[in-house]
C-alpha positions as CSV (number, residue, x, y, z in Angstrom):
1,X,0.0,0.0,0.0
2,X,1.4,3.4,-1.0
3,X,1.6,6.3,1.4
4,X,-1.2,8.1,-0.5
5,X,-3.4,5.0,-0.3
6,X,-2.7,4.6,3.4
7,X,-3.6,8.2,4.0
8,X,-6.8,7.9,2.1
9,X,-7.8,4.8,4.1
10,X,-6.9,6.6,7.3
11,X,-8.9,9.7,6.1
12,X,-11.9,7.4,5.7
13,X,-11.5,6.1,9.2
14,X,-11.2,9.7,10.5
15,X,-14.4,10.7,8.7
16,X,-16.2,7.7,10.2
17,X,-15.0,8.8,13.7
18,X,-16.1,12.3,13.1
19,X,-19.5,11.1,12.0
20,X,-20.1,8.5,14.6
21,X,-18.6,10.2,17.7
22,X,-19.2,13.8,17.0
23,X,-22.2,14.0,14.6
24,X,-20.3,15.7,11.8
25,X,-22.1,14.3,8.7
26,X,-19.9,12.3,6.4
27,X,-21.5,14.0,3.3
28,X,-19.6,17.2,4.2
29,X,-16.3,15.5,3.9
30,X,-13.6,15.9,1.2
31,X,-10.0,15.2,1.9
32,X,-9.1,18.9,1.7
33,X,-11.8,20.2,4.1
34,X,-10.4,21.5,7.3
35,X,-11.6,21.0,10.8
36,X,-12.2,24.8,10.9
37,X,-14.5,24.5,7.8
38,X,-16.3,21.7,9.6
39,X,-16.8,24.1,12.5
40,X,-15.1,21.7,14.9
41,X,-14.3,23.7,18.0
42,X,-11.2,23.3,20.3
43,X,-13.0,21.1,22.9
44,X,-14.2,18.8,20.1
45,X,-10.6,18.6,18.8
46,X,-9.4,17.5,22.2
47,X,-12.2,14.8,22.4
48,X,-11.3,13.9,18.8
49,X,-7.6,13.4,19.8
50,X,-8.8,11.1,22.6
51,X,-10.8,9.1,20.0
52,X,-7.7,8.9,17.8
53,X,-5.7,7.6,20.7
54,X,-8.3,4.8,21.2
55,X,-8.6,4.1,17.4
56,X,-5.0,4.3,16.4
57,X,-3.0,4.2,19.7
58,X,-1.4,7.6,19.0
59,X,-1.3,10.8,21.0
60,X,-1.6,14.3,19.5
61,X,0.0,17.2,21.2
62,X,-1.6,20.6,21.4
63,X,0.0,22.0,18.2
64,X,-1.2,18.9,16.3
65,X,-4.8,19.6,17.2
66,X,-4.8,22.5,14.8
67,X,-8.2,23.4,13.3
68,X,-6.5,24.5,10.1
69,X,-5.5,20.9,9.3
70,X,-7.4,19.2,6.5
71,X,-8.7,15.7,6.8
72,X,-5.9,14.4,4.6
73,X,-3.2,16.3,6.6
74,X,-4.5,14.8,9.8
75,X,-4.5,11.3,8.1
76,X,-0.9,11.8,7.1
77,X,0.0,12.9,10.6
78,X,-1.8,9.9,12.1
79,X,0.0,7.5,9.7
80,X,3.4,9.0,10.5
81,X,2.7,8.7,14.3
82,X,1.4,5.1,13.8
83,X,4.6,4.2,11.9
84,X,6.7,5.6,14.8
85,X,5.1,3.0,17.1
86,X,6.2,0.1,14.9
């Protein structure tokens, strides 16, 4: 699986998490949409980071919970952090 394919798969998992846990409708998602555009507030980003920890086993620091990140940028970050764990 290429890095791009892995990021797309992770992006789909992130979209599912946002939909199921936080009620952000999947229909709104494109890989380039940012958390800011989805109107995800800072508290939701903290809760989202906890959901990512449970789903992927990774921890996001405060700077990585940036609302200007797009879904694909977050997916790339998650993949990089997951690779560090291996």
